N, C-alpha and C positions, 0 to 999 in steps of 0.2 A: 153627165151625172151630177157634177158639182156645180155647174152653171145654174141649174134649177134650184139647188139648195141655197146658193148665194143670193139669187134673185128673190127668193121667197123666204129668206132667213127670219124675218120678223113674224111671218105667218107660222112658220115651223115652231118658233119659240112660243107663240101664243097657244098653239094647239097642244104642244107638249106640256106647257104649264097647266092648261085646262084639264088635260088627261090626268096629270098627277093629282091635282086638287080634287077632281071629280071622283077619283077612285076612293078617296077617303071621306068624301062629303057625307055628313050625317052620322058618322061614327063618333063616339065619345072621345077617343084618343086622337083622332084625326091623323095628321102626318106622322105622329109618333109610331104608328104601326109600321112605317117603312123602316124604322130602327128595331122595333121589337121582333118582327117576323124573322129576319136573318139571325138574330141572336138566339131565338128559340130553336130554330132549325140547327144552328151550330151546336147548341147544347145536346140536342138529341143525337146528332151524328157523332159527336165526340164521345158520348157515352157508349153508343153501340160499337163503334169501330175501335176506340181506344180502351174502353172499359171491358166490353164483352169479347171482342175478337182480338184484343191485345195487339192491334196494329201499331207499327212504329215507323217513323221516317228515317231513322238512322242518322240524325243530325248530331248526335252526341250520346255518350254513355249515360249521361244524367238527364236525358230527355224526359220532360214532364208532360202531363196531360195538357197543360197550358201551351207548351210548345207545339204539341200535336194539333191543338185547336187552331192556333194561329196559321200554321201551314195549311191545314184543311180549309180554313176560311178564305185564304188567298185563292185557292182553286174554285171555291164556291162563287166568289165574286165574278170570276171570268165566265164560268158556266152560266151564271145568272143573267149576264148581259145577253149572251147568245140565245139562251133558252127563252127569255121573255120576248124577244123580237120574233123568233121563229114560231113560237106557240101562238102569238097574236096575229101573225101574218095572214093565215087563211081567212080571217074574218075582217081584215082591215077595210076591204072594199065592200064586202057584204053588209057590214054594219054602218056604212055611210052612203046609202043609195042617193041621198039628196045631193051629195057632192058629185056623184057620177053624172047626174042629169044636168049639172051646171057645166057648160062647155068650157068656161073660162077657169074652172078650178083645176089647179095642178095636182092631179091624183098621185103623181109620182112622189110627192112629199109626205104622203101618209106613212110609209115605212120610216122616214126620217123622224116623224113624230113619235113613233113607237120606240125608236132608238133613243131619242131624247129622254123619254120617260124611264127607259131602262138605265140610262147613264145616271139619272138622278138617284135611283135606288142603289146603283153601284157606288156612287160617291158617298152616300150615307154609310154603306157597309165598309168602304175604304177608310173612312174616319174611325170607325170602330176598330178596324185592323191596326191602324197606326197607333191609336191609344193603347191597345192591348200589347203591341210590340214594345212600346216605350215602357209600359209597366213591367213586362216580363224580362225584356233584354236591356232595358234602360238606355237604349240607343236605336237610331234608325240609320241604316247604311246610306252613305252619300249617293250610292248608285240608284236610289229611288227616283232621282231626277229623270232617269231614262224610262220610267214606267209609261208615260204617254206615248213614247215611240214604240213600246211593246204593244200597247193597246190599239194603236192606229190600224195595223193590218187586220186585226180581228174585227174592228168596226167596219172596215171596207168589205171583208168577207161576209159579215152578218147582213149588211145591206144587200149584197148579191142574193143571198138566200131569201131575204124578206121580199125583195121585188119579185123574184121568181114564184115563190109560194103564194104571195098575195094575189098575183094574177091567175095562177093555176087554181086557187081556191074558189074563184068565181065560177069556173066551168066544172070543176071536180070537187063537189062538196065533201067527199070522203076524206080529202086531204087534211081537214081539220081534226080528224080522229087519229091521224098517224103522226102528226108533229110532236105530240106529247110523248109518244113511244120513242120517237127518234131522239129527242133531247134526253130522255131518261137513259137510253142506251149509251149515249155519249157521256153521260154522267158516270155510269158504272164501268164503262170500258175506256176510261181515261184515268190519268194519275190524280184524281181528285181525293180519293180516300186512301190511296196507297201509292208508294213511289214506283217508278218504272222498274227499279232494281228488284222489286218484289216478284216480278214475273220471270219465268224461265227465259233463257236467252232466245229461244226459238220464237217466242211470242212477242217480243219487244218491238220488232219492226211493224207488226200488225197494229200495235198500240199507237204508233206514229201516224197511222192513217186517220186517226181521230183528229179533226181540225183544231181541237182545243188543246191537245197534248203539248205541242210546242209552246204555245202562248202561256199555258199554265206553268210550265217548267221555267220559262223565262221570267215570268212575273215573280215567282218565288225567288229566283236568283237575284233579281235587282232589288226587290222590296225587303227580303228577309236575310239573305245570305251574303250580300255585298259583292256579288259577282257581276262583271260586265256582261252586257248582252252578247249573244251570238250574232254578230252583224251579218255574216254571210247567210246564216239561216233566216234572219229577218228579211233580208233582201229577196231571197227566193220565195218566202212566204208572201211578201208584198206583191211580187209579180203574179203569183198564182191567184191571190185574193183579188187583185185588180182585174185580172182576166175573168174570173167568175162573177165579179160585181158588174162588169160591163155586159157580160152575157145575160145576167138577171135583169139588168136595166133594159137591154135591147128586147128581151122577151116581154117585159111589162109594156113597153111602148108599142110593140107590134100587136099585142092582144087587147089593149085597152079600148080599141074601137068597138069591140063587141060587148063590153061590160053592160052598157045600157040595155041592149037587147036581151041579155040573159037575166038581168035584174028586173 
């Protein structure tokens, strides 16, 4: 999986860069939309869940809407990375038939390209989060240096989903209609808009089946609350994510021979 990425790292960089620039080409605001979009969605979600439904994270008795927004935004960043890659996966091969017909083109890097684009948008959102945290709390916990280690297992898991779905989408076109539903379900059945403690005790184990739950909780712990990562949990998550990624990559390589015939 990683040998191909390293061998074609320059190509992945160029394709990801072209993807980001091409998305905003022709618009007046250009790349500024990558900053405006998450802020607008954050404002809407904060109003609905904090203002209308009176949701709280329970981080303190004097919790403000700004505190709520920052905690919410951290979860949205994690979900955004996963959702962007998974939602784009079904059409990655279908939208690039010319690459399929070129025998020498490494098709397996297309999901890496989608991940690179998602990471760019996540980085922009992360800058917004850091600035907001400094304004509201006047400090950033030193544990934030562990954030890349928190993110790594999620990226590996995301690639596994992307490889599997991108290959499956060539043969089963209906898969493109279901990924949006799948990522939306993960959004609302995860601790994005509410803490795990808000659920009855009987339902909390089911919430942990969401692949984003653990990473979202760990992200908030190291970025906002100054807690050390759950190393044993991260190790288990990494093992599972690596297995799923290898399975997705194996599926992709086994099915790619029929891409040209279907397209």
